[in-house]
PDB file with SEQRES, HELIX, SHEET and CRYST1 records, atoms N, CA, C and O in Angstrom:
SEQRES   1 A   90  MET ASN LYS ASP TYR MET TYR PHE TYR THR LYS VAL SER          
SEQRES   2 A   90  GLY ALA ASN ILE SER PRO THR ALA ARG SER VAL TYR ARG          
SEQRES   3 A   90  ALA LEU LEU GLN TYR ALA ASN ARG LYS THR TRP SER CYS          
SEQRES   4 A   90  PHE PRO SER VAL ASN THR LEU SER ARG ASP THR GLY LEU          
SEQRES   5 A   90  SER SER ARG THR ILE ARG ARG SER LEU GLN VAL LEU GLU          
SEQRES   6 A   90  LYS GLU GLU LEU ILE LEU ARG ILE HIS ARG THR ARG GLU          
SEQRES   7 A   90  ASN ASN GLY ASN THR SER ASN MET TYR PHE LEU ASN              
HELIX    1 AA1 TYR A    5  SER A   13  1                                   9    
HELIX    2 AA2 PRO A   19  TYR A   31  1                                  13    
HELIX    3 AA3 VAL A   43  THR A   50  1                                   8    
HELIX    4 AA4 SER A   54  LYS A   66  1                                  13    
SHEET    1 AA1 3 SER A  38  CYS A  39  0                                        
SHEET    2 AA1 3 MET A  86  LEU A  89 -1                                        
SHEET    3 AA1 3 ILE A  70  ILE A  73 -1                                        
CRYST1    1.000    1.000    1.000  90.00  90.00  90.00 P 1           1          
ATOM      1  N   MET A   1      52.971 119.727  46.701  1.00  0.00           N  
ATOM      2  CA  MET A   1      54.328 119.256  46.952  1.00  0.00           C  
ATOM      3  C   MET A   1      55.289 120.442  46.854  1.00  0.00           C  
ATOM      4  O   MET A   1      55.273 121.192  45.878  1.00  0.00           O  
ATOM      5  N   ASN A   2      56.106 120.593  47.861  1.00  0.00           N  
ATOM      6  CA  ASN A   2      57.099 121.660  47.880  1.00  0.00           C  
ATOM      7  C   ASN A   2      58.341 121.175  47.141  1.00  0.00           C  
ATOM      8  O   ASN A   2      59.070 120.316  47.637  1.00  0.00           O  
ATOM      9  N   LYS A   3      58.576 121.720  45.971  1.00  0.00           N  
ATOM     10  CA  LYS A   3      59.690 121.277  45.142  1.00  0.00           C  
ATOM     11  C   LYS A   3      60.963 121.988  45.581  1.00  0.00           C  
ATOM     12  O   LYS A   3      60.961 123.187  45.858  1.00  0.00           O  
ATOM     13  N   ASP A   4      62.034 121.234  45.639  1.00  0.00           N  
ATOM     14  CA  ASP A   4      63.323 121.819  45.980  1.00  0.00           C  
ATOM     15  C   ASP A   4      64.345 121.460  44.893  1.00  0.00           C  
ATOM     16  O   ASP A   4      64.032 120.759  43.931  1.00  0.00           O  
ATOM     17  N   TYR A   5      65.550 121.950  45.071  1.00  0.00           N  
ATOM     18  CA  TYR A   5      66.617 121.753  44.091  1.00  0.00           C  
ATOM     19  C   TYR A   5      66.798 120.272  43.748  1.00  0.00           C  
ATOM     20  O   TYR A   5      66.914 119.913  42.576  1.00  0.00           O  
ATOM     21  N   MET A   6      66.819 119.428  44.755  1.00  0.00           N  
ATOM     22  CA  MET A   6      67.060 117.999  44.509  1.00  0.00           C  
ATOM     23  C   MET A   6      65.913 117.345  43.732  1.00  0.00           C  
ATOM     24  O   MET A   6      66.136 116.391  42.988  1.00  0.00           O  
ATOM     25  N   TYR A   7      64.706 117.846  43.900  1.00  0.00           N  
ATOM     26  CA  TYR A   7      63.576 117.332  43.123  1.00  0.00           C  
ATOM     27  C   TYR A   7      63.869 117.472  41.623  1.00  0.00           C  
ATOM     28  O   TYR A   7      63.729 116.515  40.861  1.00  0.00           O  
ATOM     29  N   PHE A   8      64.275 118.676  41.216  1.00  0.00           N  
ATOM     30  CA  PHE A   8      64.542 118.932  39.797  1.00  0.00           C  
ATOM     31  C   PHE A   8      65.798 118.199  39.325  1.00  0.00           C  
ATOM     32  O   PHE A   8      65.830 117.673  38.212  1.00  0.00           O  
ATOM     33  N   TYR A   9      66.824 118.165  40.165  1.00  0.00           N  
ATOM     34  CA  TYR A   9      68.065 117.486  39.799  1.00  0.00           C  
ATOM     35  C   TYR A   9      67.794 115.996  39.560  1.00  0.00           C  
ATOM     36  O   TYR A   9      68.275 115.420  38.584  1.00  0.00           O  
ATOM     37  N   THR A  10      67.029 115.388  40.449  1.00  0.00           N  
ATOM     38  CA  THR A  10      66.700 113.970  40.332  1.00  0.00           C  
ATOM     39  C   THR A  10      65.764 113.714  39.154  1.00  0.00           C  
ATOM     40  O   THR A  10      65.896 112.711  38.453  1.00  0.00           O  
ATOM     41  N   LYS A  11      64.821 114.628  38.943  1.00  0.00           N  
ATOM     42  CA  LYS A  11      63.868 114.462  37.839  1.00  0.00           C  
ATOM     43  C   LYS A  11      64.582 114.382  36.497  1.00  0.00           C  
ATOM     44  O   LYS A  11      64.259 113.530  35.670  1.00  0.00           O  
ATOM     45  N   VAL A  12      65.545 115.259  36.279  1.00  0.00           N  
ATOM     46  CA  VAL A  12      66.256 115.253  34.999  1.00  0.00           C  
ATOM     47  C   VAL A  12      67.192 114.052  34.902  1.00  0.00           C  
ATOM     48  O   VAL A  12      67.466 113.572  33.802  1.00  0.00           O  
ATOM     49  N   SER A  13      67.678 113.568  36.020  1.00  0.00           N  
ATOM     50  CA  SER A  13      68.558 112.393  36.001  1.00  0.00           C  
ATOM     51  C   SER A  13      67.827 111.163  35.496  1.00  0.00           C  
ATOM     52  O   SER A  13      68.429 110.302  34.854  1.00  0.00           O  
ATOM     53  N   GLY A  14      66.532 111.071  35.781  1.00  0.00           N  
ATOM     54  CA  GLY A  14      65.747 109.919  35.357  1.00  0.00           C  
ATOM     55  C   GLY A  14      65.073 110.096  34.008  1.00  0.00           C  
ATOM     56  O   GLY A  14      64.430 109.171  33.510  1.00  0.00           O  
ATOM     57  N   ALA A  15      65.211 111.268  33.412  1.00  0.00           N  
ATOM     58  CA  ALA A  15      64.559 111.531  32.126  1.00  0.00           C  
ATOM     59  C   ALA A  15      65.292 110.835  30.988  1.00  0.00           C  
ATOM     60  O   ALA A  15      66.506 110.635  31.043  1.00  0.00           O  
ATOM     61  N   ASN A  16      64.545 110.474  29.968  1.00  0.00           N  
ATOM     62  CA  ASN A  16      65.113 109.801  28.802  1.00  0.00           C  
ATOM     63  C   ASN A  16      65.590 110.846  27.789  1.00  0.00           C  
ATOM     64  O   ASN A  16      65.008 110.997  26.715  1.00  0.00           O  
ATOM     65  N   ILE A  17      66.659 111.561  28.150  1.00  0.00           N  
ATOM     66  CA  ILE A  17      67.219 112.608  27.298  1.00  0.00           C  
ATOM     67  C   ILE A  17      68.732 112.424  27.242  1.00  0.00           C  
ATOM     68  O   ILE A  17      69.309 111.671  28.026  1.00  0.00           O  
ATOM     69  N   SER A  18      69.354 113.114  26.314  1.00  0.00           N  
ATOM     70  CA  SER A  18      70.806 112.989  26.136  1.00  0.00           C  
ATOM     71  C   SER A  18      71.560 113.648  27.293  1.00  0.00           C  
ATOM     72  O   SER A  18      71.020 114.521  27.972  1.00  0.00           O  
ATOM     73  N   PRO A  19      72.793 113.234  27.511  1.00  0.00           N  
ATOM     74  CA  PRO A  19      73.626 113.894  28.519  1.00  0.00           C  
ATOM     75  C   PRO A  19      73.800 115.385  28.237  1.00  0.00           C  
ATOM     76  O   PRO A  19      73.939 116.184  29.163  1.00  0.00           O  
ATOM     77  N   THR A  20      73.791 115.752  26.972  1.00  0.00           N  
ATOM     78  CA  THR A  20      73.915 117.162  26.596  1.00  0.00           C  
ATOM     79  C   THR A  20      72.708 117.952  27.081  1.00  0.00           C  
ATOM     80  O   THR A  20      72.867 119.020  27.672  1.00  0.00           O  
ATOM     81  N   ALA A  21      71.504 117.444  26.840  1.00  0.00           N  
ATOM     82  CA  ALA A  21      70.289 118.119  27.298  1.00  0.00           C  
ATOM     83  C   ALA A  21      70.256 118.180  28.823  1.00  0.00           C  
ATOM     84  O   ALA A  21      69.807 119.172  29.398  1.00  0.00           O  
ATOM     85  N   ARG A  22      70.732 117.120  29.478  1.00  0.00           N  
ATOM     86  CA  ARG A  22      70.825 117.124  30.945  1.00  0.00           C  
ATOM     87  C   ARG A  22      71.734 118.243  31.435  1.00  0.00           C  
ATOM     88  O   ARG A  22      71.428 118.923  32.414  1.00  0.00           O  
ATOM     89  N   SER A  23      72.834 118.422  30.758  1.00  0.00           N  
ATOM     90  CA  SER A  23      73.788 119.466  31.118  1.00  0.00           C  
ATOM     91  C   SER A  23      73.156 120.855  30.988  1.00  0.00           C  
ATOM     92  O   SER A  23      73.370 121.717  31.840  1.00  0.00           O  
ATOM     93  N   VAL A  24      72.391 121.065  29.939  1.00  0.00           N  
ATOM     94  CA  VAL A  24      71.722 122.356  29.740  1.00  0.00           C  
ATOM     95  C   VAL A  24      70.659 122.559  30.827  1.00  0.00           C  
ATOM     96  O   VAL A  24      70.535 123.660  31.365  1.00  0.00           O  
ATOM     97  N   TYR A  25      69.901 121.528  31.152  1.00  0.00           N  
ATOM     98  CA  TYR A  25      68.891 121.617  32.202  1.00  0.00           C  
ATOM     99  C   TYR A  25      69.537 121.974  33.542  1.00  0.00           C  
ATOM    100  O   TYR A  25      69.033 122.822  34.279  1.00  0.00           O  
ATOM    101  N   ARG A  26      70.632 121.333  33.840  1.00  0.00           N  
ATOM    102  CA  ARG A  26      71.323 121.621  35.108  1.00  0.00           C  
ATOM    103  C   ARG A  26      71.901 123.027  35.135  1.00  0.00           C  
ATOM    104  O   ARG A  26      71.974 123.647  36.196  1.00  0.00           O  
ATOM    105  N   ALA A  27      72.315 123.538  33.974  1.00  0.00           N  
ATOM    106  CA  ALA A  27      72.769 124.928  33.910  1.00  0.00           C  
ATOM    107  C   ALA A  27      71.594 125.865  34.190  1.00  0.00           C  
ATOM    108  O   ALA A  27      71.748 126.852  34.910  1.00  0.00           O  
ATOM    109  N   LEU A  28      70.418 125.562  33.624  1.00  0.00           N  
ATOM    110  CA  LEU A  28      69.231 126.364  33.915  1.00  0.00           C  
ATOM    111  C   LEU A  28      68.901 126.312  35.409  1.00  0.00           C  
ATOM    112  O   LEU A  28      68.526 127.318  36.010  1.00  0.00           O  
ATOM    113  N   LEU A  29      69.045 125.146  35.980  1.00  0.00           N  
ATOM    114  CA  LEU A  29      68.750 124.958  37.397  1.00  0.00           C  
ATOM    115  C   LEU A  29      69.625 125.851  38.273  1.00  0.00           C  
ATOM    116  O   LEU A  29      69.180 126.331  39.315  1.00  0.00           O  
ATOM    117  N   GLN A  30      70.849 126.070  37.857  1.00  0.00           N  
ATOM    118  CA  GLN A  30      71.758 126.936  38.623  1.00  0.00           C  
ATOM    119  C   GLN A  30      71.267 128.383  38.667  1.00  0.00           C  
ATOM    120  O   GLN A  30      71.533 129.095  39.636  1.00  0.00           O  
ATOM    121  N   TYR A  31      70.563 128.819  37.642  1.00  0.00           N  
ATOM    122  CA  TYR A  31      70.067 130.191  37.567  1.00  0.00           C  
ATOM    123  C   TYR A  31      68.649 130.355  38.118  1.00  0.00           C  
ATOM    124  O   TYR A  31      68.180 131.480  38.291  1.00  0.00           O  
ATOM    125  N   ALA A  32      67.973 129.256  38.390  1.00  0.00           N  
ATOM    126  CA  ALA A  32      66.553 129.305  38.751  1.00  0.00           C  
ATOM    127  C   ALA A  32      66.318 129.980  40.096  1.00  0.00           C  
ATOM    128  O   ALA A  32      67.043 129.758  41.066  1.00  0.00           O  
ATOM    129  N   ASN A  33      65.280 130.813  40.120  1.00  0.00           N  
ATOM    130  CA  ASN A  33      64.781 131.401  41.362  1.00  0.00           C  
ATOM    131  C   ASN A  33      64.199 130.255  42.179  1.00  0.00           C  
ATOM    132  O   ASN A  33      63.383 129.489  41.666  1.00  0.00           O  
ATOM    133  N   ARG A  34      64.597 130.124  43.423  1.00  0.00           N  
ATOM    134  CA  ARG A  34      64.206 128.967  44.234  1.00  0.00           C  
ATOM    135  C   ARG A  34      62.752 129.008  44.718  1.00  0.00           C  
ATOM    136  O   ARG A  34      62.276 128.051  45.329  1.00  0.00           O  
ATOM    137  N   LYS A  35      62.053 130.100  44.450  1.00  0.00           N  
ATOM    138  CA  LYS A  35      60.627 130.163  44.795  1.00  0.00           C  
ATOM    139  C   LYS A  35      59.752 129.904  43.570  1.00  0.00           C  
ATOM    140  O   LYS A  35      58.769 129.167  43.652  1.00  0.00           O  
ATOM    141  N   THR A  36      60.103 130.500  42.450  1.00  0.00           N  
ATOM    142  CA  THR A  36      59.281 130.369  41.232  1.00  0.00           C  
ATOM    143  C   THR A  36      59.819 129.324  40.264  1.00  0.00           C  
ATOM    144  O   THR A  36      59.108 128.915  39.346  1.00  0.00           O  
ATOM    145  N   TRP A  37      61.039 128.892  40.448  1.00  0.00           N  
ATOM    146  CA  TRP A  37      61.733 127.965  39.555  1.00  0.00           C  
ATOM    147  C   TRP A  37      61.730 128.479  38.115  1.00  0.00           C  
ATOM    148  O   TRP A  37      61.531 127.729  37.160  1.00  0.00           O  
ATOM    149  N   SER A  38      61.959 129.781  38.000  1.00  0.00           N  
ATOM    150  CA  SER A  38      62.082 130.414  36.689  1.00  0.00           C  
ATOM    151  C   SER A  38      63.463 131.048  36.576  1.00  0.00           C  
ATOM    152  O   SER A  38      64.100 131.369  37.579  1.00  0.00           O  
ATOM    153  N   CYS A  39      63.913 131.224  35.334  1.00  0.00           N  
ATOM    154  CA  CYS A  39      65.203 131.864  35.092  1.00  0.00           C  
ATOM    155  C   CYS A  39      65.214 132.406  33.671  1.00  0.00           C  
ATOM    156  O   CYS A  39      64.328 132.098  32.875  1.00  0.00           O  
ATOM    157  N   PHE A  40      66.214 133.210  33.359  1.00  0.00           N  
ATOM    158  CA  PHE A  40      66.275 133.796  32.023  1.00  0.00           C  
ATOM    159  C   PHE A  40      67.699 134.007  31.527  1.00  0.00           C  
ATOM    160  O   PHE A  40      68.026 135.095  31.054  1.00  0.00           O  
ATOM    161  N   PRO A  41      68.554 132.990  31.625  1.00  0.00           N  
ATOM    162  CA  PRO A  41      69.898 133.138  31.064  1.00  0.00           C  
ATOM    163  C   PRO A  41      69.850 133.127  29.532  1.00  0.00           C  
ATOM    164  O   PRO A  41      68.992 132.481  28.930  1.00  0.00           O  
ATOM    165  N   SER A  42      70.763 133.837  28.934  1.00  0.00           N  
ATOM    166  CA  SER A  42      70.829 133.857  27.470  1.00  0.00           C  
ATOM    167  C   SER A  42      71.466 132.561  26.963  1.00  0.00           C  
ATOM    168  O   SER A  42      72.096 131.821  27.719  1.00  0.00           O  
ATOM    169  N   VAL A  43      71.289 132.312  25.686  1.00  0.00           N  
ATOM    170  CA  VAL A  43      71.929 131.156  25.051  1.00  0.00           C  
ATOM    171  C   VAL A  43      73.443 131.281  25.178  1.00  0.00           C  
ATOM    172  O   VAL A  43      74.127 130.286  25.421  1.00  0.00           O  
ATOM    173  N   ASN A  44      73.972 132.488  25.017  1.00  0.00           N  
ATOM    174  CA  ASN A  44      75.419 132.695  25.149  1.00  0.00           C  
ATOM    175  C   ASN A  44      75.906 132.374  26.558  1.00  0.00           C  
ATOM    176  O   ASN A  44      76.981 131.798  26.724  1.00  0.00           O  
ATOM    177  N   THR A  45      75.131 132.737  27.566  1.00  0.00           N  
ATOM    178  CA  THR A  45      75.499 132.426  28.949  1.00  0.00           C  
ATOM    179  C   THR A  45      75.502 130.918  29.162  1.00  0.00           C  
ATOM    180  O   THR A  45      76.431 130.376  29.761  1.00  0.00           O  
ATOM    181  N   LEU A  46      74.466 130.236  28.674  1.00  0.00           N  
ATOM    182  CA  LEU A  46      74.406 128.778  28.810  1.00  0.00           C  
ATOM    183  C   LEU A  46      75.550 128.116  28.054  1.00  0.00           C  
ATOM    184  O   LEU A  46      76.124 127.133  28.522  1.00  0.00           O  
ATOM    185  N   SER A  47      75.877 128.653  26.894  1.00  0.00           N  
ATOM    186  CA  SER A  47      76.981 128.134  26.102  1.00  0.00           C  
ATOM    187  C   SER A  47      78.299 128.270  26.865  1.00  0.00           C  
ATOM    188  O   SER A  47      79.094 127.331  26.920  1.00  0.00           O  
ATOM    189  N   ARG A  48      78.517 129.425  27.440  1.00  0.00           N  
ATOM    190  CA  ARG A  48      79.747 129.668  28.208  1.00  0.00           C  
ATOM    191  C   ARG A  48      79.820 128.737  29.431  1.00  0.00           C  
ATOM    192  O   ARG A  48      80.880 128.191  29.736  1.00  0.00           O  
ATOM    193  N   ASP A  49      78.699 128.563  30.119  1.00  0.00           N  
ATOM    194  CA  ASP A  49      78.674 127.737  31.330  1.00  0.00           C  
ATOM    195  C   ASP A  49      78.870 126.249  31.047  1.00  0.00           C  
ATOM    196  O   ASP A  49      79.495 125.546  31.840  1.00  0.00           O  
ATOM    197  N   THR A  50      78.346 125.771  29.932  1.00  0.00           N  
ATOM    198  CA  THR A  50      78.398 124.338  29.632  1.00  0.00           C  
ATOM    199  C   THR A  50      79.536 123.937  28.700  1.00  0.00           C  
ATOM    200  O   THR A  50      79.917 122.767  28.646  1.00  0.00           O  
ATOM    201  N   GLY A  51      80.078 124.911  27.964  1.00  0.00           N  
ATOM    202  CA  GLY A  51      81.106 124.604  26.981  1.00  0.00           C  
ATOM    203  C   GLY A  51      80.532 124.069  25.677  1.00  0.00           C  
ATOM    204  O   GLY A  51      81.272 123.580  24.823  1.00  0.00           O  
ATOM    205  N   LEU A  52      79.210 124.161  25.522  1.00  0.00           N  
ATOM    206  CA  LEU A  52      78.538 123.681  24.317  1.00  0.00           C  
ATOM    207  C   LEU A  52      78.317 124.845  23.353  1.00  0.00           C  
ATOM    208  O   LEU A  52      78.287 126.003  23.770  1.00  0.00           O  
ATOM    209  N   SER A  53      78.165 124.541  22.079  1.00  0.00           N  
ATOM    210  CA  SER A  53      77.924 125.592  21.088  1.00  0.00           C  
ATOM    211  C   SER A  53      76.512 126.154  21.259  1.00  0.00           C  
ATOM    212  O   SER A  53      75.647 125.513  21.856  1.00  0.00           O  
ATOM    213  N   SER A  54      76.294 127.342  20.735  1.00  0.00           N  
ATOM    214  CA  SER A  54      74.974 127.972  20.795  1.00  0.00           C  
ATOM    215  C   SER A  54      73.930 127.099  20.108  1.00  0.00           C  
ATOM    216  O   SER A  54      72.809 126.965  20.600  1.00  0.00           O  
ATOM    217  N   ARG A  55      74.289 126.517  18.992  1.00  0.00           N  
ATOM    218  CA  ARG A  55      73.354 125.650  18.257  1.00  0.00           C  
ATOM    219  C   ARG A  55      72.973 124.423  19.087  1.00  0.00           C  
ATOM    220  O   ARG A  55      71.811 124.017  19.102  1.00  0.00           O  
ATOM    221  N   THR A  56      73.944 123.840  19.771  1.00  0.00           N  
ATOM    222  CA  THR A  56      73.673 122.683  20.622  1.00  0.00           C  
ATOM    223  C   THR A  56      72.769 123.073  21.786  1.00  0.00           C  
ATOM    224  O   THR A  56      71.894 122.302  22.180  1.00  0.00           O  
ATOM    225  N   ILE A  57      72.976 124.259  22.334  1.00  0.00           N  
ATOM    226  CA  ILE A  57      72.121 124.749  23.419  1.00  0.00           C  
ATOM    227  C   ILE A  57      70.683 124.870  22.911  1.00  0.00           C  
ATOM    228  O   ILE A  57      69.749 124.425  23.578  1.00  0.00           O  
ATOM    229  N   ARG A  58      70.505 125.465  21.742  1.00  0.00           N  
ATOM    230  CA  ARG A  58      69.157 125.636  21.186  1.00  0.00           C  
ATOM    231  C   ARG A  58      68.466 124.293  20.941  1.00  0.00           C  
ATOM    232  O   ARG A  58      67.282 124.132  21.238  1.00  0.00           O  
ATOM    233  N   ARG A  59      69.207 123.341  20.402  1.00  0.00           N  
ATOM    234  CA  ARG A  59      68.632 121.999  20.175  1.00  0.00           C  
ATOM    235  C   ARG A  59      68.250 121.345  21.506  1.00  0.00           C  
ATOM    236  O   ARG A  59      67.192 120.725  21.617  1.00  0.00           O  
ATOM    237  N   SER A  60      69.102 121.484  22.497  1.00  0.00           N  
ATOM    238  CA  SER A  60      68.822 120.896  23.810  1.00  0.00           C  
ATOM    239  C   SER A  60      67.607 121.544  24.459  1.00  0.00           C  
ATOM    240  O   SER A  60      66.810 120.861  25.103  1.00  0.00           O  
ATOM    241  N   LEU A  61      67.458 122.851  24.299  1.00  0.00           N  
ATOM    242  CA  LEU A  61      66.280 123.539  24.835  1.00  0.00           C  
ATOM    243  C   LEU A  61      65.007 123.028  24.167  1.00  0.00           C  
ATOM    244  O   LEU A  61      63.972 122.899  24.820  1.00  0.00           O  
ATOM    245  N   GLN A  62      65.080 122.738  22.867  1.00  0.00           N  
ATOM    246  CA  GLN A  62      63.927 122.172  22.168  1.00  0.00           C  
ATOM    247  C   GLN A  62      63.568 120.805  22.737  1.00  0.00           C  
ATOM    248  O   GLN A  62      62.391 120.497  22.928  1.00  0.00           O  
ATOM    249  N   VAL A  63      64.570 119.996  23.004  1.00  0.00           N  
ATOM    250  CA  VAL A  63      64.342 118.664  23.587  1.00  0.00           C  
ATOM    251  C   VAL A  63      63.703 118.801  24.968  1.00  0.00           C  
ATOM    252  O   VAL A  63      62.729 118.114  25.278  1.00  0.00           O  
ATOM    253  N   LEU A  64      64.247 119.680  25.785  1.00  0.00           N  
ATOM    254  CA  LEU A  64      63.721 119.869  27.138  1.00  0.00           C  
ATOM    255  C   LEU A  64      62.277 120.352  27.107  1.00  0.00           C  
ATOM    256  O   LEU A  64      61.459 119.945  27.932  1.00  0.00           O  
ATOM    257  N   GLU A  65      61.975 121.211  26.160  1.00  0.00           N  
ATOM    258  CA  GLU A  65      60.605 121.705  26.019  1.00  0.00           C  
ATOM    259  C   GLU A  65      59.680 120.588  25.533  1.00  0.00           C  
ATOM    260  O   GLU A  65      58.571 120.435  26.044  1.00  0.00           O  
ATOM    261  N   LYS A  66      60.130 119.815  24.556  1.00  0.00           N  
ATOM    262  CA  LYS A  66      59.335 118.702  24.018  1.00  0.00           C  
ATOM    263  C   LYS A  66      59.036 117.665  25.096  1.00  0.00           C  
ATOM    264  O   LYS A  66      57.945 117.097  25.138  1.00  0.00           O  
ATOM    265  N   GLU A  67      60.012 117.425  25.963  1.00  0.00           N  
ATOM    266  CA  GLU A  67      59.852 116.451  27.045  1.00  0.00           C  
ATOM    267  C   GLU A  67      59.137 117.041  28.262  1.00  0.00           C  
ATOM    268  O   GLU A  67      58.982 116.378  29.288  1.00  0.00           O  
ATOM    269  N   GLU A  68      58.704 118.296  28.131  1.00  0.00           N  
ATOM    270  CA  GLU A  68      57.975 119.011  29.175  1.00  0.00           C  
ATOM    271  C   GLU A  68      58.754 119.137  30.481  1.00  0.00           C  
ATOM    272  O   GLU A  68      58.180 119.132  31.570  1.00  0.00           O  
ATOM    273  N   LEU A  69      60.064 119.249  30.345  1.00  0.00           N  
ATOM    274  CA  LEU A  69      60.910 119.500  31.514  1.00  0.00           C  
ATOM    275  C   LEU A  69      61.043 120.994  31.776  1.00  0.00           C  
ATOM    276  O   LEU A  69      61.336 121.420  32.893  1.00  0.00           O  
ATOM    277  N   ILE A  70      60.820 121.791  30.715  1.00  0.00           N  
ATOM    278  CA  ILE A  70      60.822 123.243  30.855  1.00  0.00           C  
ATOM    279  C   ILE A  70      59.652 123.823  30.063  1.00  0.00           C  
ATOM    280  O   ILE A  70      59.122 123.199  29.144  1.00  0.00           O  
ATOM    281  N   LEU A  71      59.276 125.024  30.448  1.00  0.00           N  
ATOM    282  CA  LEU A  71      58.341 125.824  29.673  1.00  0.00           C  
ATOM    283  C   LEU A  71      59.112 127.067  29.267  1.00  0.00           C  
ATOM    284  O   LEU A  71      59.667 127.760  30.119  1.00  0.00           O  
ATOM    285  N   ARG A  72      59.152 127.354  27.972  1.00  0.00           N  
ATOM    286  CA  ARG A  72      59.910 128.499  27.461  1.00  0.00           C  
ATOM    287  C   ARG A  72      58.939 129.598  27.053  1.00  0.00           C  
ATOM    288  O   ARG A  72      57.988 129.356  26.309  1.00  0.00           O  
ATOM    289  N   ILE A  73      59.186 130.803  27.545  1.00  0.00           N  
ATOM    290  CA  ILE A  73      58.375 131.970  27.218  1.00  0.00           C  
ATOM    291  C   ILE A  73      59.257 132.970  26.480  1.00  0.00           C  
ATOM    292  O   ILE A  73      60.269 133.424  27.013  1.00  0.00           O  
ATOM    293  N   HIS A  74      58.873 133.309  25.262  1.00  0.00           N  
ATOM    294  CA  HIS A  74      59.620 134.295  24.478  1.00  0.00           C  
ATOM    295  C   HIS A  74      59.365 135.683  25.068  1.00  0.00           C  
ATOM    296  O   HIS A  74      58.222 136.039  25.356  1.00  0.00           O  
ATOM    297  N   ARG A  75      60.431 136.465  25.247  1.00  0.00           N  
ATOM    298  CA  ARG A  75      60.300 137.811  25.804  1.00  0.00           C  
ATOM    299  C   ARG A  75      60.856 138.837  24.818  1.00  0.00           C  
ATOM    300  O   ARG A  75      61.792 138.558  24.068  1.00  0.00           O  
ATOM    301  N   THR A  76      60.260 140.027  24.838  1.00  0.00           N  
ATOM    302  CA  THR A  76      60.766 141.132  24.026  1.00  0.00           C  
ATOM    303  C   THR A  76      60.903 142.372  24.900  1.00  0.00           C  
ATOM    304  O   THR A  76      60.274 142.488  25.952  1.00  0.00           O  
ATOM    305  N   ARG A  77      61.726 143.278  24.445  1.00  0.00           N  
ATOM    306  CA  ARG A  77      61.890 144.564  25.129  1.00  0.00           C  
ATOM    307  C   ARG A  77      60.725 145.480  24.746  1.00  0.00           C  
ATOM    308  O   ARG A  77      59.940 145.163  23.853  1.00  0.00           O  
ATOM    309  N   GLU A  78      60.626 146.613  25.433  1.00  0.00           N  
ATOM    310  CA  GLU A  78      59.559 147.573  25.137  1.00  0.00           C  
ATOM    311  C   GLU A  78      59.627 148.085  23.700  1.00  0.00           C  
ATOM    312  O   GLU A  78      58.596 148.412  23.112  1.00  0.00           O  
ATOM    313  N   ASN A  79      60.837 148.159  23.126  1.00  0.00           N  
ATOM    314  CA  ASN A  79      60.983 148.623  21.741  1.00  0.00           C  
ATOM    315  C   ASN A  79      60.845 147.478  20.743  1.00  0.00           C  
ATOM    316  O   ASN A  79      61.229 147.614  19.581  1.00  0.00           O  
ATOM    317  N   ASN A  80      60.294 146.341  21.197  1.00  0.00           N  
ATOM    318  CA  ASN A  80      60.068 145.122  20.405  1.00  0.00           C  
ATOM    319  C   ASN A  80      61.346 144.384  20.030  1.00  0.00           C  
ATOM    320  O   ASN A  80      61.309 143.468  19.208  1.00  0.00           O  
ATOM    321  N   GLY A  81      62.472 144.764  20.617  1.00  0.00           N  
ATOM    322  CA  GLY A  81      63.707 144.017  20.406  1.00  0.00           C  
ATOM    323  C   GLY A  81      63.686 142.734  21.218  1.00  0.00           C  
ATOM    324  O   GLY A  81      62.987 142.644  22.227  1.00  0.00           O  
ATOM    325  N   ASN A  82      64.435 141.761  20.790  1.00  0.00           N  
ATOM    326  CA  ASN A  82      64.494 140.486  21.505  1.00  0.00           C  
ATOM    327  C   ASN A  82      65.360 140.592  22.745  1.00  0.00           C  
ATOM    328  O   ASN A  82      66.299 141.386  22.801  1.00  0.00           O  
ATOM    329  N   THR A  83      65.036 139.793  23.718  1.00  0.00           N  
ATOM    330  CA  THR A  83      65.862 139.620  24.916  1.00  0.00           C  
ATOM    331  C   THR A  83      65.845 138.134  25.238  1.00  0.00           C  
ATOM    332  O   THR A  83      65.259 137.348  24.494  1.00  0.00           O  
ATOM    333  N   SER A  84      66.465 137.746  26.314  1.00  0.00           N  
ATOM    334  CA  SER A  84      66.523 136.316  26.629  1.00  0.00           C  
ATOM    335  C   SER A  84      65.135 135.770  26.938  1.00  0.00           C  
ATOM    336  O   SER A  84      64.264 136.484  27.434  1.00  0.00           O  
ATOM    337  N   ASN A  85      64.951 134.500  26.637  1.00  0.00           N  
ATOM    338  CA  ASN A  85      63.690 133.827  26.966  1.00  0.00           C  
ATOM    339  C   ASN A  85      63.615 133.596  28.459  1.00  0.00           C  
ATOM    340  O   ASN A  85      64.635 133.588  29.149  1.00  0.00           O  
ATOM    341  N   MET A  86      62.399 133.409  28.957  1.00  0.00           N  
ATOM    342  CA  MET A  86      62.212 133.008  30.344  1.00  0.00           C  
ATOM    343  C   MET A  86      61.907 131.513  30.340  1.00  0.00           C  
ATOM    344  O   MET A  86      61.144 131.024  29.508  1.00  0.00           O  
ATOM    345  N   TYR A  87      62.501 130.812  31.262  1.00  0.00           N  
ATOM    346  CA  TYR A  87      62.326 129.371  31.368  1.00  0.00           C  
ATOM    347  C   TYR A  87      61.745 129.044  32.733  1.00  0.00           C  
ATOM    348  O   TYR A  87      62.184 129.580  33.750  1.00  0.00           O  
ATOM    349  N   PHE A  88      60.758 128.164  32.748  1.00  0.00           N  
ATOM    350  CA  PHE A  88      60.187 127.656  33.987  1.00  0.00           C  
ATOM    351  C   PHE A  88      60.498 126.163  34.031  1.00  0.00           C  
ATOM    352  O   PHE A  88      60.227 125.434  33.076  1.00  0.00           O  
ATOM    353  N   LEU A  89      61.057 125.725  35.120  1.00  0.00           N  
ATOM    354  CA  LEU A  89      61.337 124.302  35.290  1.00  0.00           C  
ATOM    355  C   LEU A  89      60.058 123.612  35.734  1.00  0.00           C  
ATOM    356  O   LEU A  89      59.409 124.054  36.682  1.00  0.00           O  
ATOM    357  N   ASN A  90      59.695 122.535  35.055  1.00  0.00           N  
ATOM    358  CA  ASN A  90      58.469 121.786  35.399  1.00  0.00           C  
ATOM    359  C   ASN A  90      58.786 120.636  36.319  1.00  0.00           C  
ATOM    360  O   ASN A  90      57.885 119.896  36.715  1.00  0.00           O  
TER     361      ASN A  90                                                      
END                                                                             
């Protein structure tokens, strides 16, 4: 199945999650590469885009991961410093 933007938008609309988690998912969708459906915005970027606090973004990402709407991959820099996570939309 060739997934497109509306597939993911509709999928999250029917999910049993809070409106806040939906908002975070849709923010991720805005950054997603349309071929791989992956993205890597920071929590601060998502916070700025949604108007939600960083803590609320983190909680929503946990919900999205638990509901298998996203896959989160922790990333580090070459010097072992942290950088933004990579997210894959499922």
